[in-house]
FIZADO-606200 format. One record per residue: residue number from 0; residue in one letter; x, y, z of N, C-alpha, C, O in turn. Coordinates in steps of 0.05 Angstrom, whole numbers, plus 5000, padded with zeros to 4 digits. Layout:
# FIZADO-606200
<r k="NUM" r="A" n_xx="X" n_yy="Y" n_zz="Z" ca_xx="X" ca_yy="Y" ca_zz="Z" c_xx="X" c_yy="Y" c_zz="Z" o_xx="X" o_yy="Y" o_zz="Z"/>
...
This chain:
# FIZADO-606200
<r k="0" r="M" n_xx="4886" n_yy="4867" n_zz="4910" ca_xx="4891" ca_yy="4894" ca_zz="4913" c_xx="4898" c_yy="4900" c_zz="4944" o_xx="4915" o_yy="4917" o_zz="4949"/>
<r k="1" r="K" n_xx="4886" n_yy="4886" n_zz="4962" ca_xx="4891" ca_yy="4888" ca_zz="4990" c_xx="4921" c_yy="4882" c_zz="4997" o_xx="4933" o_yy="4896" o_zz="5013"/>
<r k="2" r="E" n_xx="4932" n_yy="4862" n_zz="4984" ca_xx="4960" ca_yy="4854" ca_zz="4990" c_xx="4978" c_yy="4877" c_zz="4980" o_xx="4997" o_yy="4885" o_zz="4994"/>
<r k="3" r="G" n_xx="4973" n_yy="4887" n_zz="4956" ca_xx="4989" ca_yy="4909" ca_zz="4944" c_xx="4989" c_yy="4933" c_zz="4962" o_xx="5010" o_yy="4944" o_zz="4969"/>
<r k="4" r="L" n_xx="4965" n_yy="4940" n_zz="4970" ca_xx="4961" ca_yy="4965" ca_zz="4986" c_xx="4976" c_yy="4959" c_zz="5014" o_xx="4989" o_yy="4977" o_zz="5024"/>
<r k="5" r="A" n_xx="4974" n_yy="4936" n_zz="5024" ca_xx="4989" ca_yy="4930" ca_zz="5050" c_xx="5020" c_yy="4933" c_zz="5045" o_xx="5035" o_yy="4944" o_zz="5062"/>
<r k="6" r="A" n_xx="5029" n_yy="4923" n_zz="5021" ca_xx="5058" ca_yy="4925" ca_zz="5017" c_xx="5067" c_yy="4952" c_zz="5016" o_xx="5087" o_yy="4959" o_zz="5027"/>
<r k="7" r="I" n_xx="5050" n_yy="4970" n_zz="5002" ca_xx="5059" ca_yy="4998" ca_zz="5000" c_xx="5057" c_yy="5013" c_zz="5029" o_xx="5075" o_yy="5028" o_zz="5036"/>
<r k="8" r="L" n_xx="5036" n_yy="5007" n_zz="5042" ca_xx="5035" ca_yy="5019" ca_zz="5069" c_xx="5057" c_yy="5010" c_zz="5088" o_xx="5064" o_yy="5025" o_zz="5105"/>
<r k="9" r="M" n_xx="5066" n_yy="4986" n_zz="5084" ca_xx="5088" ca_yy="4976" ca_zz="5102" c_xx="5114" c_yy="4990" c_zz="5097" o_xx="5132" o_yy="4989" o_zz="5114"/>
<r k="10" r="M" n_xx="5118" n_yy="5004" n_zz="5074" ca_xx="5141" ca_yy="5020" ca_zz="5070" c_xx="5141" c_yy="5046" c_zz="5086" o_xx="5162" o_yy="5058" o_zz="5089"/>
<r k="11" r="H" n_xx="5119" n_yy="5054" n_zz="5095" ca_xx="5115" ca_yy="5078" ca_zz="5110" c_xx="5125" c_yy="5074" c_zz="5141" o_xx="5124" o_yy="5052" o_zz="5151"/>
<r k="12" r="T" n_xx="5133" n_yy="5095" n_zz="5152" ca_xx="5141" ca_yy="5094" ca_zz="5180" c_xx="5115" c_yy="5095" c_zz="5197" o_xx="5093" o_yy="5102" o_zz="5188"/>
<r k="13" r="A" n_xx="5120" n_yy="5088" n_zz="5222" ca_xx="5097" ca_yy="5087" ca_zz="5240" c_xx="5083" c_yy="5115" c_zz="5242" o_xx="5058" o_yy="5117" o_zz="5243"/>
<r k="14" r="A" n_xx="5099" n_yy="5137" n_zz="5242" ca_xx="5089" ca_yy="5164" ca_zz="5243" c_xx="5073" c_yy="5170" c_zz="5220" o_xx="5051" o_yy="5180" o_zz="5222"/>
<r k="15" r="E" n_xx="5085" n_yy="5163" n_zz="5196" ca_xx="5069" ca_yy="5169" ca_zz="5171" c_xx="5043" c_yy="5154" c_zz="5170" o_xx="5023" o_yy="5165" o_zz="5161"/>
<r k="16" r="L" n_xx="5042" n_yy="5127" n_zz="5179" ca_xx="5016" ca_yy="5112" ca_zz="5179" c_xx="4996" c_yy="5126" c_zz="5199" o_xx="4973" o_yy="5128" o_zz="5194"/>
<r k="17" r="S" n_xx="5007" n_yy="5134" n_zz="5221" ca_xx="4989" ca_yy="5149" ca_zz="5241" c_xx="4978" c_yy="5173" c_zz="5230" o_xx="4955" o_yy="5180" o_zz="5235"/>
<r k="18" r="S" n_xx="4994" n_yy="5188" n_zz="5213" ca_xx="4984" ca_yy="5212" ca_zz="5202" c_xx="4964" c_yy="5206" c_zz="5181" o_xx="4945" o_yy="5222" o_zz="5178"/>
<r k="19" r="I" n_xx="4966" n_yy="5185" n_zz="5165" ca_xx="4946" ca_yy="5178" ca_zz="5146" c_xx="4920" c_yy="5172" c_zz="5160" o_xx="4899" o_yy="5180" o_zz="5152"/>
<r k="20" r="C" n_xx="4922" n_yy="5157" n_zz="5182" ca_xx="4898" ca_yy="5150" ca_zz="5198" c_xx="4885" c_yy="5176" c_zz="5208" o_xx="4861" o_yy="5178" o_zz="5207"/>
<r k="21" r="G" n_xx="4900" n_yy="5195" n_zz="5216" ca_xx="4889" ca_yy="5220" ca_zz="5226" c_xx="4874" c_yy="5235" c_zz="5206" o_xx="4852" o_yy="5245" o_zz="5211"/>
<r k="22" r="V" n_xx="4887" n_yy="5237" n_zz="5182" ca_xx="4874" ca_yy="5250" ca_zz="5160" c_xx="4847" c_yy="5238" c_zz="5152" o_xx="4828" o_yy="5252" o_zz="5145"/>
<r k="23" r="L" n_xx="4845" n_yy="5211" n_zz="5155" ca_xx="4822" ca_yy="5197" ca_zz="5147" c_xx="4802" c_yy="5195" c_zz="5170" o_xx="4782" o_yy="5181" o_zz="5167"/>
<r k="24" r="G" n_xx="4807" n_yy="5208" n_zz="5193" ca_xx="4788" ca_yy="5209" ca_zz="5215" c_xx="4789" c_yy="5184" c_zz="5232" o_xx="4771" o_yy="5180" o_zz="5248"/>
<r k="25" r="L" n_xx="4810" n_yy="5167" n_zz="5229" ca_xx="4814" ca_yy="5143" ca_zz="5244" c_xx="4831" c_yy="5150" c_zz="5269" o_xx="4842" o_yy="5172" o_zz="5271"/>
<r k="26" r="K" n_xx="4831" n_yy="5132" n_zz="5288" ca_xx="4848" ca_yy="5136" ca_zz="5313" c_xx="4878" c_yy="5137" c_zz="5306" o_xx="4887" o_yy="5118" o_zz="5292"/>
<r k="27" r="T" n_xx="4892" n_yy="5156" n_zz="5315" ca_xx="4919" ca_yy="5158" ca_zz="5310" c_xx="4935" c_yy="5142" c_zz="5331" o_xx="4932" o_yy="5146" o_zz="5355"/>
<r k="28" r="L" n_xx="4951" n_yy="5125" n_zz="5319" ca_xx="4967" ca_yy="5106" ca_zz="5334" c_xx="4996" c_yy="5107" c_zz="5328" o_xx="5002" o_yy="5112" o_zz="5305"/>
<r k="29" r="Q" n_xx="5014" n_yy="5104" n_zz="5345" ca_xx="5042" ca_yy="5105" ca_zz="5340" c_xx="5054" c_yy="5079" c_zz="5333" o_xx="5076" o_yy="5078" o_zz="5322"/>
<r k="30" r="K" n_xx="5040" n_yy="5057" n_zz="5339" ca_xx="5050" ca_yy="5031" ca_zz="5329" c_xx="5043" c_yy="5027" c_zz="5300" o_xx="5020" o_yy="5028" o_zz="5293"/>
<r k="31" r="G" n_xx="5063" n_yy="5022" n_zz="5284" ca_xx="5059" ca_yy="5018" ca_zz="5256" c_xx="5041" c_yy="4994" c_zz="5250" o_xx="5024" o_yy="4997" o_zz="5231"/>
<r k="32" r="N" n_xx="5042" n_yy="4973" n_zz="5263" ca_xx="5025" ca_yy="4949" ca_zz="5257" c_xx="4996" c_yy="4954" c_zz="5263" o_xx="4978" o_yy="4944" o_zz="5249"/>
<r k="33" r="D" n_xx="4991" n_yy="4969" n_zz="5284" ca_xx="4964" ca_yy="4977" ca_zz="5292" c_xx="4951" c_yy="4996" c_zz="5271" o_xx="4928" o_yy="4993" o_zz="5263"/>
<r k="34" r="S" n_xx="4967" n_yy="5015" n_zz="5262" ca_xx="4958" ca_yy="5036" ca_zz="5243" c_xx="4953" c_yy="5020" c_zz="5215" o_xx="4933" o_yy="5024" o_zz="5202"/>
<r k="35" r="L" n_xx="4971" n_yy="5003" n_zz="5209" ca_xx="4968" ca_yy="4987" ca_zz="5185" c_xx="4944" c_yy="4972" c_zz="5184" o_xx="4929" o_yy="4973" o_zz="5165"/>
<r k="36" r="D" n_xx="4938" n_yy="4956" n_zz="5206" ca_xx="4914" ca_yy="4941" ca_zz="5208" c_xx="4889" c_yy="4958" c_zz="5206" o_xx="4870" o_yy="4952" o_zz="5192"/>
<r k="37" r="Q" n_xx="4890" n_yy="4981" n_zz="5220" ca_xx="4867" ca_yy="4998" ca_zz="5218" c_xx="4862" c_yy="5009" c_zz="5190" o_xx="4839" o_yy="5012" o_zz="5181"/>
<r k="38" r="L" n_xx="4882" n_yy="5015" n_zz="5176" ca_xx="4880" ca_yy="5024" ca_zz="5149" c_xx="4868" c_yy="5003" c_zz="5129" o_xx="4851" o_yy="5008" o_zz="5111"/>
<r k="39" r="I" n_xx="4879" n_yy="4977" n_zz="5134" ca_xx="4868" ca_yy="4956" ca_zz="5117" c_xx="4840" c_yy="4950" c_zz="5124" o_xx="4823" o_yy="4946" o_zz="5106"/>
<r k="40" r="N" n_xx="4833" n_yy="4951" n_zz="5149" ca_xx="4804" ca_yy="4949" ca_zz="5158" c_xx="4786" c_yy="4971" c_zz="5147" o_xx="4762" o_yy="4967" o_zz="5140"/>
<r k="41" r="Y" n_xx="4799" n_yy="4995" n_zz="5145" ca_xx="4785" ca_yy="5017" ca_zz="5134" c_xx="4776" c_yy="5014" c_zz="5104" o_xx="4754" o_yy="5023" o_zz="5097"/>
<r k="42" r="V" n_xx="4794" n_yy="5002" n_zz="5088" ca_xx="4788" ca_yy="4998" ca_zz="5060" c_xx="4773" c_yy="4973" c_zz="5056" o_xx="4761" o_yy="4970" o_zz="5034"/>
<r k="43" r="C" n_xx="4772" n_yy="4954" n_zz="5074" ca_xx="4756" ca_yy="4929" ca_zz="5071" c_xx="4740" c_yy="4927" c_zz="5095" o_xx="4745" o_yy="4909" o_zz="5112"/>
<r k="44" r="P" n_xx="4719" n_yy="4943" n_zz="5099" ca_xx="4703" ca_yy="4943" ca_zz="5125" c_xx="4688" c_yy="4914" c_zz="5128" o_xx="4684" o_yy="4906" o_zz="5151"/>
<r k="45" r="E" n_xx="4681" n_yy="4901" n_zz="5109" ca_xx="4667" ca_yy="4877" ca_zz="5112" c_xx="4680" c_yy="4853" c_zz="5096" o_xx="4667" o_yy="4834" o_zz="5088"/>
<r k="46" r="G" n_xx="4707" n_yy="4857" n_zz="5093" ca_xx="4722" ca_yy="4836" ca_zz="5077" c_xx="4723" c_yy="4843" c_zz="5048" o_xx="4738" o_yy="4829" o_zz="5034"/>
<r k="47" r="Q" n_xx="4709" n_yy="4862" n_zz="5038" ca_xx="4709" ca_yy="4869" ca_zz="5010" c_xx="4724" c_yy="4895" c_zz="5008" o_xx="4719" o_yy="4913" o_zz="5024"/>
<r k="48" r="V" n_xx="4741" n_yy="4897" n_zz="4987" ca_xx="4755" ca_yy="4923" ca_zz="4982" c_xx="4736" c_yy="4943" c_zz="4969" o_xx="4723" o_yy="4936" o_zz="4949"/>
<r k="49" r="I" n_xx="4736" n_yy="4966" n_zz="4981" ca_xx="4720" ca_yy="4987" ca_zz="4970" c_xx="4738" c_yy="5008" c_zz="4956" o_xx="4753" o_yy="5022" o_zz="4969"/>
<r k="50" r="D" n_xx="4736" n_yy="5009" n_zz="4928" ca_xx="4755" ca_yy="5024" ca_zz="4914" c_xx="4758" c_yy="5054" c_zz="4923" o_xx="4779" o_yy="5066" o_zz="4925"/>
<r k="51" r="E" n_xx="4734" n_yy="5065" n_zz="4927" ca_xx="4734" ca_yy="5094" ca_zz="4936" c_xx="4750" c_yy="5098" c_zz="4962" o_xx="4763" o_yy="5119" o_zz="4965"/>
<r k="52" r="L" n_xx="4750" n_yy="5078" n_zz="4980" ca_xx="4767" ca_yy="5082" ca_zz="5004" c_xx="4795" c_yy="5077" c_zz="4999" o_xx="4812" o_yy="5088" o_zz="5013"/>
<r k="53" r="V" n_xx="4802" n_yy="5059" n_zz="4980" ca_xx="4829" ca_yy="5056" ca_zz="4973" c_xx="4840" c_yy="5082" c_zz="4962" o_xx="4862" o_yy="5090" o_zz="4968"/>
<r k="54" r="D" n_xx="4824" n_yy="5096" n_zz="4944" ca_xx="4832" ca_yy="5120" ca_zz="4933" c_xx="4838" c_yy="5140" c_zz="4955" o_xx="4859" o_yy="5153" o_zz="4954"/>
<r k="55" r="K" n_xx="4822" n_yy="5141" n_zz="4976" ca_xx="4827" ca_yy="5161" ca_zz="4998" c_xx="4852" c_yy="5155" c_zz="5012" o_xx="4867" o_yy="5173" o_zz="5021"/>
<r k="56" r="V" n_xx="4858" n_yy="5130" n_zz="5016" ca_xx="4885" ca_yy="5122" ca_zz="5030" c_xx="4907" c_yy="5129" c_zz="5011" o_xx="4927" o_yy="5141" o_zz="5020"/>
<r k="57" r="M" n_xx="4906" n_yy="5123" n_zz="4986" ca_xx="4928" ca_yy="5128" ca_zz="4968" c_xx="4932" c_yy="5158" c_zz="4964" o_xx="4954" o_yy="5167" o_zz="4961"/>
<r k="58" r="E" n_xx="4911" n_yy="5174" n_zz="4965" ca_xx="4915" ca_yy="5203" ca_zz="4962" c_xx="4933" c_yy="5214" c_zz="4985" o_xx="4946" o_yy="5235" o_zz="4981"/>
<r k="59" r="N" n_xx="4934" n_yy="5200" n_zz="5007" ca_xx="4950" ca_yy="5210" ca_zz="5029" c_xx="4977" c_yy="5195" c_zz="5033" o_xx="4991" o_yy="5201" o_zz="5052"/>
<r k="60" r="M" n_xx="4983" n_yy="5177" n_zz="5016" ca_xx="5009" ca_yy="5162" ca_zz="5018" c_xx="5030" c_yy="5179" c_zz="5005" o_xx="5024" o_yy="5197" o_zz="4988"/>
<r k="61" r="W" n_xx="5055" n_yy="5174" n_zz="5014" ca_xx="5079" ca_yy="5186" ca_zz="5001" c_xx="5082" c_yy="5173" c_zz="4974" o_xx="5084" o_yy="5149" o_zz="4973"/>
<r k="62" r="E" n_xx="5084" n_yy="5190" n_zz="4952" ca_xx="5084" ca_yy="5180" ca_zz="4926" c_xx="5110" c_yy="5164" c_zz="4920" o_xx="5110" o_yy="5145" o_zz="4903"/>
<r k="63" r="G" n_xx="5131" n_yy="5171" n_zz="4933" ca_xx="5156" ca_yy="5155" ca_zz="4930" c_xx="5152" c_yy="5125" c_zz="4935" o_xx="5163" o_yy="5108" o_zz="4920"/>
<r k="64" r="Y" n_xx="5138" n_yy="5119" n_zz="4956" ca_xx="5133" ca_yy="5090" ca_zz="4963" c_xx="5116" c_yy="5077" c_zz="4941" o_xx="5121" o_yy="5054" o_zz="4933"/>
<r k="65" r="L" n_xx="5097" n_yy="5092" n_zz="4932" ca_xx="5081" ca_yy="5080" ca_zz="4910" c_xx="5097" c_yy="5075" c_zz="4885" o_xx="5095" o_yy="5054" o_zz="4873"/>
<r k="66" r="L" n_xx="5113" n_yy="5094" n_zz="4878" ca_xx="5130" ca_yy="5091" ca_zz="4854" c_xx="5150" c_yy="5068" c_zz="4858" o_xx="5154" o_yy="5053" o_zz="4839"/>
<r k="67" r="T" n_xx="5162" n_yy="5066" n_zz="4881" ca_xx="5182" ca_yy="5045" ca_zz="4886" c_xx="5168" c_yy="5019" c_zz="4882" o_xx="5179" o_yy="5001" o_zz="4869"/>
<r k="68" r="H" n_xx="5144" n_yy="5016" n_zz="4893" ca_xx="5129" ca_yy="4991" ca_zz="4891" c_xx="5121" c_yy="4984" c_zz="4863" o_xx="5123" o_yy="4960" o_zz="4855"/>
<r k="69" r="L" n_xx="5112" n_yy="5003" n_zz="4849" ca_xx="5104" ca_yy="4999" ca_zz="4820" c_xx="5129" c_yy="4992" c_zz="4803" o_xx="5128" o_yy="4974" o_zz="4786"/>
<r k="70" r="L" n_xx="5152" n_yy="5005" n_zz="4807" ca_xx="5175" ca_yy="5001" ca_zz="4792" c_xx="5188" c_yy="4974" c_zz="4797" o_xx="5197" o_yy="4960" o_zz="4779"/>
<r k="71" r="T" n_xx="5188" n_yy="4967" n_zz="4823" ca_xx="5197" ca_yy="4941" ca_zz="4831" c_xx="5181" c_yy="4918" c_zz="4817" o_xx="5193" o_yy="4900" o_zz="4805"/>
<r k="72" r="H" n_xx="5155" n_yy="4919" n_zz="4819" ca_xx="5138" ca_yy="4898" ca_zz="4805" c_xx="5141" c_yy="4899" c_zz="4775" o_xx="5143" o_yy="4878" o_zz="4762"/>
<r k="73" r="L" n_xx="5142" n_yy="4923" n_zz="4763" ca_xx="5146" ca_yy="4925" ca_zz="4733" c_xx="5172" c_yy="4913" c_zz="4725" o_xx="5173" o_yy="4898" o_zz="4706"/>
<r k="74" r="L" n_xx="5194" n_yy="4920" n_zz="4739" ca_xx="5220" ca_yy="4908" ca_zz="4731" c_xx="5222" c_yy="4879" c_zz="4738" o_xx="5235" o_yy="4864" o_zz="4723"/>
<r k="75" r="T" n_xx="5210" n_yy="4869" n_zz="4759" ca_xx="5209" ca_yy="4840" ca_zz="4763" c_xx="5194" c_yy="4825" c_zz="4741" o_xx="5205" o_yy="4805" o_zz="4731"/>
<r k="76" r="H" n_xx="5170" n_yy="4834" n_zz="4732" ca_xx="5156" ca_yy="4822" ca_zz="4712" c_xx="5170" c_yy="4824" c_zz="4685" o_xx="5168" o_yy="4806" o_zz="4669"/>
<r k="77" r="L" n_xx="5183" n_yy="4846" n_zz="4681" ca_xx="5199" ca_yy="4850" ca_zz="4655" c_xx="5222" c_yy="4830" c_zz="4653" o_xx="5227" o_yy="4817" o_zz="4633"/>
<r k="78" r="L" n_xx="5237" n_yy="4829" n_zz="4676" ca_xx="5259" ca_yy="4811" ca_zz="4676" c_xx="5250" c_yy="4782" c_zz="4673" o_xx="5261" o_yy="4767" o_zz="4657"/>
<r k="79" r="T" n_xx="5229" n_yy="4776" n_zz="4689" ca_xx="5220" ca_yy="4748" ca_zz="4687" c_xx="5210" c_yy="4740" c_zz="4658" o_xx="5215" o_yy="4718" o_zz="4648"/>
<r k="80" r="H" n_xx="5198" n_yy="4760" n_zz="4644" ca_xx="5188" ca_yy="4754" ca_zz="4617" c_xx="5212" c_yy="4751" c_zz="4599" o_xx="5213" o_yy="4733" o_zz="4583"/>
<r k="81" r="L" n_xx="5232" n_yy="4769" n_zz="4601" ca_xx="5255" ca_yy="4769" ca_zz="4585" c_xx="5272" c_yy="4743" c_zz="4589" o_xx="5281" o_yy="4733" o_zz="4569"/>
<r k="82" r="L" n_xx="5275" n_yy="4733" n_zz="4612" ca_xx="5290" ca_yy="4709" ca_zz="4619" c_xx="5274" c_yy="4685" c_zz="4608" o_xx="5286" o_yy="4666" o_zz="4598"/>
<r k="83" r="A" n_xx="5249" n_yy="4685" n_zz="4610" ca_xx="5232" ca_yy="4663" ca_zz="4601" c_xx="5231" c_yy="4660" c_zz="4571" o_xx="5226" o_yy="4638" o_zz="4561"/>
<r k="84" r="H" n_xx="5237" n_yy="4682" n_zz="4556" ca_xx="5236" ca_yy="4682" ca_zz="4526" c_xx="5264" c_yy="4687" c_zz="4514" o_xx="5267" o_yy="4694" o_zz="4491"/>
<r k="85" r="K" n_xx="5284" n_yy="4682" n_zz="4531" ca_xx="5312" ca_yy="4686" ca_zz="4521" c_xx="5318" c_yy="4668" c_zz="4499" o_xx="5312" o_yy="4644" o_zz="4500"/>
<r k="86" r="V" n_xx="5329" n_yy="4678" n_zz="4478" ca_xx="5337" ca_yy="4663" ca_zz="4454" c_xx="5365" c_yy="4653" c_zz="4460" o_xx="5383" o_yy="4667" o_zz="4469"/>
<r k="87" r="H" n_xx="5367" n_yy="4625" n_zz="4455" ca_xx="5391" ca_yy="4612" ca_zz="4460" c_xx="5409" c_yy="4609" c_zz="4438" o_xx="5431" o_yy="4598" o_zz="4440"/>
């Protein structure tokens, strides 16, 4: 889950990531990588993903990035499945 969340967060601009940090009460940073690391550490405070914290981050994400990520993975898996089971 951590990798998927990071992938979606990486689609955001540095300003968007900083804004999400601000809404969650975290330090607002303008460097994208710093904000990204801070958000990942927020949802995994002791190395374990806390679902409730993931929900809080996702509530503040731009939905377009989430849909893009989900559709990309869905289409990738669908095409992989179709090609693997192609009738010759």
